[in-house]
Every structure is written in structure tokens, then in C-alpha cells.
N, C-alpha and C positions, 0 to 999 in steps of 0.2 A: 607544826608550822612556826610557832613562836620560838622554838629552838633555833630555827634558821635566822630569825631576826636578832637574837641575842648571842651572836657568834663573837666571843671575846677575842678571837684572832683578828677581828675587823672592827673592834670598838674598845672604848675605855668606859667602864661602867662606874657611875657615881650614884649613891643612894639618893632617892628623891627627898627633897626637903632638908638634906644634911649639908649645910654650908661648909663645915669642916672637911667632910669627905670630898666635896667638889674642889675645895682649895687644894687638898692633897693630890687629887687626880690632875689638876691643872699644873701644879708644880712638877709632878711626875712627867707630864707631857713636855714641859719646857726643858727638862733634863734628859729626855729620851726622844729627841726629834727623829732619829733614825728609825727606832721602833714604831714611832707614831706614823711615819711615812709608810712603813710596811703595812700597818693596820689600815691606812687609807687605801692603799693599793688593793689589799684583800677585800675591803668593803666595796670598792668600786667593782671588782670582779664579781663579787656575790650579787650585787644589784643588777649587773648586766646579765648574769646567768639566770637569776630568779625572775627577771622581767622579760626574758626572751619569749617571743610568741610561741615558739615550738614547745617550750617548757610549760607555758601557761595552758596551751591546748592539751598537752598530756595530762596535766593536773585536772583540767575540766572533764576530760574524757573519763578519767579515773573516778571522779565524783559521780558522774552519770552512771557508770557501770555499777558502782556501789549502790546507788539509788535503785537501779533496776533489779539487783540481786536481793534487796531487802523488801 
């Protein structure tokens, strides 16, 4: 599940607590607005898909099936 959250096609990752890394990523973003826009579009598509009621219902059903099998 967390692999879905950290999809680098839809995000720019900076190390927590690392100001220099954050600065580097922000400078990259300013120099790469086209790629940043593509990441934003991919992120929006991911959120819309992952939060779709049909998708959530399928995941819930899968969890229940696993619980019944164990």
C-alpha cells in the first residue's frame, strides 16, 4: 500500500529534516516546471483512482476474503 503513496512519477521526494535536500528539490522544481506539471497530473490521476468507491470496495472485499480464509 505504501508503495502506491510514494510513487515518484507523481511526487518529488525530499529527506525529512534535511534542509539542503529540500532546497535542492525546490530548485529542481523551479528549473523543471514542465516535468513538475506532469508529476502533478500523475498525482491527481492516482488520487482519483485510488479513492474511487469501486476501487475501495474491491480492496475492502479482498480484506474480508483474506480474513475469512485465515
